[in-house]
Backbone as CSV, one residue per row, in Angstrom:
resi,resn,N_x,N_y,N_z,CA_x,CA_y,CA_z,C_x,C_y,C_z
1,MET,51.394,-12.080,-20.325,50.862,-10.738,-20.185,49.462,-10.632,-20.794
2,MET,49.301,-11.203,-21.969,48.002,-11.149,-22.642,46.954,-11.918,-21.847
3,SER,47.324,-13.039,-21.254,46.359,-13.815,-20.473,45.952,-13.056,-19.214
4,GLU,46.851,-12.261,-18.619,46.526,-11.469,-17.442,45.521,-10.373,-17.787
5,ILE,45.699,-9.753,-18.937,44.773,-8.708,-19.377,43.389,-9.310,-19.638
6,THR,43.368,-10.470,-20.284,42.105,-11.151,-20.561,41.413,-11.534,-19.252
7,GLU,42.202,-12.071,-18.325,41.646,-12.449,-17.023,41.090,-11.232,-16.293
8,TYR,41.814,-10.129,-16.321,41.366,-8.891,-15.684,40.066,-8.403,-16.327
9,ALA,39.990,-8.434,-17.652,38.792,-7.994,-18.361,37.586,-8.865,-17.991
10,LEU,37.804,-10.177,-17.880,36.713,-11.074,-17.488,36.230,-10.789,-16.061
11,VAL,37.161,-10.516,-15.153,36.788,-10.207,-13.775,35.982,-8.911,-13.715
12,VAL,36.423,-7.890,-14.450,35.713,-6.608,-14.479,34.313,-6.794,-15.061
13,MET,34.195,-7.548,-16.148,32.885,-7.768,-16.767,31.967,-8.553,-15.830
14,ALA,32.484,-9.558,-15.161,31.673,-10.334,-14.221,31.197,-9.451,-13.070
15,SER,32.073,-8.587,-12.579,31.694,-7.673,-11.495,30.592,-6.721,-11.945
16,MET,30.708,-6.211,-13.155,29.690,-5.302,-13.672,28.343,-6.017,-13.819
17,LEU,28.368,-7.261,-14.269,27.125,-8.020,-14.395,26.486,-8.269,-13.036
18,LEU,27.298,-8.588,-12.035,26.767,-8.805,-10.696,26.138,-7.536,-10.127
19,VAL,26.798,-6.409,-10.330,26.271,-5.141,-9.830,24.963,-4.797,-10.521
20,SER,24.908,-4.921,-11.836,23.676,-4.573,-12.550,22.553,-5.532,-12.180
21,GLY,22.867,-6.806,-11.974,21.850,-7.762,-11.537,21.338,-7.429,-10.151
22,SER,22.218,-7.013,-9.273,21.819,-6.649,-7.907,20.896,-5.443,-7.912
23,VAL,21.192,-4.475,-8.761,20.339,-3.283,-8.872,18.958,-3.685,-9.361
24,GLU,18.888,-4.586,-10.320,17.599,-5.033,-10.851,16.789,-5.767,-9.777
25,VAL,17.441,-6.613,-9.011,16.754,-7.328,-7.924,16.234,-6.335,-6.895
26,TYR,17.045,-5.347,-6.533,16.619,-4.343,-5.559,15.414,-3.565,-6.069
27,ASN,15.450,-3.129,-7.332,14.326,-2.376,-7.900,13.056,-3.221,-7.920
28,SER,13.173,-4.484,-8.259,12.010,-5.369,-8.271,11.454,-5.541,-6.867
29,PHE,12.334,-5.720,-5.886,11.905,-5.893,-4.505,11.223,-4.640,-3.977
30,SER,11.753,-3.464,-4.320,11.153,-2.211,-3.841,9.719,-2.066,-4.320
31,GLY,9.458,-2.397,-5.576,8.097,-2.329,-6.100,7.188,-3.338,-5.432
32,MET,7.698,-4.540,-5.194,6.907,-5.578,-4.542,6.617,-5.187,-3.091
33,GLU,7.583,-4.578,-2.433,7.389,-4.151,-1.049,6.261,-3.123,-0.950
34,SER,6.207,-2.178,-1.892,5.134,-1.172,-1.893,3.773,-1.825,-2.080
35,ARG,3.694,-2.796,-2.994,2.413,-3.478,-3.229,1.991,-4.286,-2.007
36,LEU,2.950,-4.949,-1.357,2.630,-5.719,-0.154,2.168,-4.810,0.984
37,GLN,2.842,-3.683,1.141,2.461,-2.736,2.189,1.056,-2.205,1.931
38,LEU,0.766,-1.842,0.699,-0.564,-1.349,0.346,-1.617,-2.418,0.609
39,GLY,-1.342,-3.653,0.194,-2.306,-4.739,0.391,-2.577,-5.004,1.858
40,GLY,-1.527,-5.040,2.672,-1.702,-5.280,4.103,-2.490,-4.179,4.775
41,THR,-2.189,-2.936,4.429,-2.919,-1.806,5.004,-4.377,-1.842,4.565
42,TYR,-4.600,-2.174,3.305,-5.967,-2.205,2.795,-6.800,-3.292,3.472
43,VAL,-6.206,-4.450,3.714,-6.938,-5.522,4.391,-7.400,-5.052,5.769
44,THR,-6.528,-4.344,6.473,-6.887,-3.826,7.798,-8.013,-2.800,7.699
45,ILE,-7.878,-1.854,6.762,-8.889,-0.794,6.617,-10.234,-1.366,6.164
46,SER,-10.214,-2.244,5.181,-11.493,-2.806,4.708,-12.122,-3.696,5.778
47,GLY,-11.291,-4.376,6.572,-11.825,-5.167,7.679,-12.539,-4.291,8.696
48,LEU,-11.958,-3.123,8.990,-12.617,-2.168,9.895,-13.938,-1.685,9.310
49,ALA,-13.942,-1.393,8.023,-15.165,-0.910,7.371,-16.262,-1.976,7.450
50,TYR,-15.900,-3.230,7.183,-16.891,-4.297,7.247,-17.369,-4.540,8.675
51,ARG,-16.475,-4.391,9.655,-16.890,-4.520,11.054,-17.893,-3.419,11.402
52,ALA,-17.651,-2.203,10.894,-18.584,-1.097,11.138,-19.938,-1.375,10.501
53,VAL,-19.933,-1.978,9.311,-21.203,-2.321,8.660,-21.968,-3.325,9.529
54,ALA,-21.244,-4.273,10.121,-21.892,-5.313,10.922,-22.331,-4.819,12.302
55,THR,-21.519,-3.938,12.917,-21.786,-3.554,14.313,-22.178,-2.087,14.498
56,GLY,-22.003,-1.278,13.468,-22.329,0.143,13.568,-21.120,1.033,13.774
57,THR,-20.024,0.469,14.333,-18.822,1.265,14.552,-17.598,0.356,14.639
58,ALA,-16.457,0.883,14.245,-15.191,0.152,14.354,-14.055,1.165,14.429
59,ASN,-13.154,0.966,15.398,-12.030,1.883,15.613,-10.725,1.103,15.690
60,ALA,-9.650,1.714,15.234,-8.319,1.125,15.378,-7.277,2.193,15.100
61,THR,-6.104,1.994,15.668,-4.954,2.840,15.359,-3.971,1.978,14.575
62,ILE,-3.651,2.418,13.357,-2.761,1.638,12.501,-1.733,2.546,11.840
63,ALA,-0.620,1.953,11.433,0.402,2.665,10.663,-0.037,2.659,9.205
64,ILE,-0.051,3.835,8.616,-0.517,3.981,7.238,0.553,4.737,6.450
65,PRO,0.870,4.269,5.235,1.769,5.055,4.394,1.038,6.301,3.891
66,SER,1.758,7.263,3.397,1.143,8.452,2.827,0.215,8.013,1.690
67,SER,-1.085,8.206,1.873,-2.048,7.659,0.923,-3.378,8.405,0.991
68,THR,-4.305,7.938,0.179,-5.657,8.485,0.165,-6.642,7.351,0.393
69,ILE,-7.528,7.549,1.367,-8.602,6.594,1.633,-9.881,7.253,1.138
70,SER,-10.561,6.587,0.232,-11.791,7.177,-0.296,-12.863,6.106,-0.436
71,CYS,-14.086,6.568,-0.492,-15.218,5.669,-0.703,-16.284,6.436,-1.465
72,GLU,-16.560,5.992,-2.665,-17.579,6.615,-3.503,-18.338,5.518,-4.228
73,ASN,-19.635,5.666,-4.333,-20.472,4.678,-5.012,-20.249,3.277,-4.454
74,SER,-20.134,3.176,-3.126,-19.952,1.903,-2.422,-18.650,1.180,-2.783
75,ALA,-17.631,1.920,-3.197,-16.320,1.330,-3.495,-15.277,1.965,-2.572
76,LEU,-14.763,1.182,-1.619,-13.735,1.638,-0.688,-12.382,1.482,-1.362
77,THR,-11.630,2.584,-1.467,-10.364,2.586,-2.202,-9.237,3.125,-1.340
78,LEU,-8.060,2.490,-1.448,-6.835,2.988,-0.836,-5.847,3.212,-1.959
79,SER,-5.367,4.451,-2.096,-4.410,4.801,-3.147,-3.089,5.207,-2.519
80,PHE,-2.001,4.677,-3.067,-0.653,4.915,-2.558,0.241,5.152,-3.769
81,GLY,0.563,6.422,-4.057,1.336,6.721,-5.266,0.539,6.319,-6.490
82,SER,1.143,5.533,-7.365,0.454,5.088,-8.583,-0.315,3.787,-8.351
83,LEU,-0.225,3.231,-7.138,-0.914,1.985,-6.826,-2.258,2.266,-6.169
84,GLY,-3.202,1.401,-6.389,-4.499,1.541,-5.747,-5.189,0.195,-5.646
85,ILE,-6.059,0.070,-4.663,-6.812,-1.166,-4.473,-8.204,-0.771,-3.999
86,ALA,-9.224,-1.479,-4.485,-10.601,-1.122,-4.158,-11.431,-2.375,-3.913
87,ARG,-12.492,-2.192,-3.145,-13.419,-3.278,-2.839,-14.777,-2.655,-2.569
88,SER,-15.823,-3.330,-2.989,-17.157,-2.779,-2.735,-17.565,-3.037,-1.295
89,VAL,-18.353,-2.133,-0.763,-18.931,-2.268,0.569,-20.453,-2.267,0.408
90,PRO,-21.170,-2.972,1.295,-22.610,-3.134,1.098,-23.471,-1.966,1.580
91,VAL,-22.878,-0.792,1.737,-23.628,0.406,2.122,-23.145,1.563,1.260
92,SER,-23.897,2.645,1.257,-23.453,3.813,0.499,-22.345,4.537,1.261
93,CYS,-21.560,5.316,0.549,-20.471,6.062,1.184,-20.041,7.197,0.263
94,ASP,-19.469,8.226,0.862,-18.984,9.362,0.085,-17.986,10.141,0.932
95,PHE,-16.713,9.731,0.907,-15.674,10.468,1.631,-14.324,10.287,0.940
96,VAL,-13.450,11.265,1.160,-12.068,11.220,0.668,-11.193,11.812,1.763
97,ASP,-10.211,11.047,2.226,-9.272,11.522,3.248,-7.849,11.266,2.778
98,SER,-7.050,12.331,2.702,-5.623,12.184,2.427,-4.906,12.030,3.751
99,VAL,-4.048,11.026,3.838,-3.405,10.678,5.096,-1.892,10.756,4.927
100,ALA,-1.237,11.475,5.845,0.229,11.511,5.849,0.732,10.209,6.460
101,ALA,1.948,9.836,6.126,2.523,8.606,6.659,2.621,8.685,8.181
102,GLY,2.320,7.575,8.840,2.418,7.512,10.291,1.259,6.755,10.890
103,GLU,1.188,6.758,12.216,0.084,6.090,12.913,-1.115,7.019,12.989
104,HIS,-2.267,6.465,12.651,-3.506,7.243,12.666,-4.621,6.417,13.292
105,SER,-5.516,7.113,13.977,-6.719,6.472,14.500,-7.802,6.578,13.441
106,LEU,-8.373,5.442,13.086,-9.466,5.398,12.119,-10.733,5.024,12.862
107,ALA,-11.799,5.738,12.588,-13.091,5.439,13.190,-14.136,5.369,12.086
108,PHE,-14.584,4.159,11.791,-15.664,3.966,10.832,-16.974,3.885,11.600
109,THR,-18.004,4.528,11.069,-19.351,4.419,11.621,-20.336,4.247,10.468
110,VAL,-21.433,3.618,10.771,-22.522,3.505,9.808,-23.762,4.080,10.466
111,SER,-24.301,5.115,9.835,-25.557,5.691,10.325,-26.424,6.022,9.117
112,SER,-27.696,5.734,9.245,-28.667,5.935,8.149,-28.212,5.240,6.871
113,GLY,-27.581,4.069,7.015,-27.161,3.302,5.853,-25.963,3.859,5.102
114,GLU,-25.220,4.776,5.722,-24.052,5.358,5.055,-22.791,5.162,5.905
115,LEU,-21.727,4.699,5.258,-20.444,4.490,5.904,-19.695,5.818,5.968
116,LYS,-19.189,6.139,7.161,-18.435,7.378,7.353,-17.097,7.041,8.007
117,LEU,-16.088,7.888,7.745,-14.754,7.683,8.307,-14.236,8.975,8.914
118,VAL,-13.664,8.857,10.119,-12.965,9.962,10.765,-11.536,9.507,10.989
119,VAL,-10.573,10.300,10.503,-9.147,9.983,10.655,-8.505,11.018,11.563
120,ASP,-7.838,10.573,12.604,-7.087,11.471,13.509,-5.611,11.190,13.406
């Protein structure tokens, strides 16, 4: 009888450890997923901005998480919750656009040495 109780207690403790470990793995993955999504979106947006600098204009429709796209003092920034990523651009700029999650058309243009963005 005592060995059955001990065995039962060990099984319950092992199950609890597995559950708590699974929760920790899930929480870690969720944070990593947000950072990966932000990085991928930013690479696309900054690539469009650089194409506009080179050619004068660049357009694309992309899926964007709920975020803010801004550019001040030649620093293009994408902010998503508490995460943010920035990169300098070789032209002046001054805009801030808050974007709801979903597909949006982005149109970057460069005129008179200034980068501009229109989000639809």
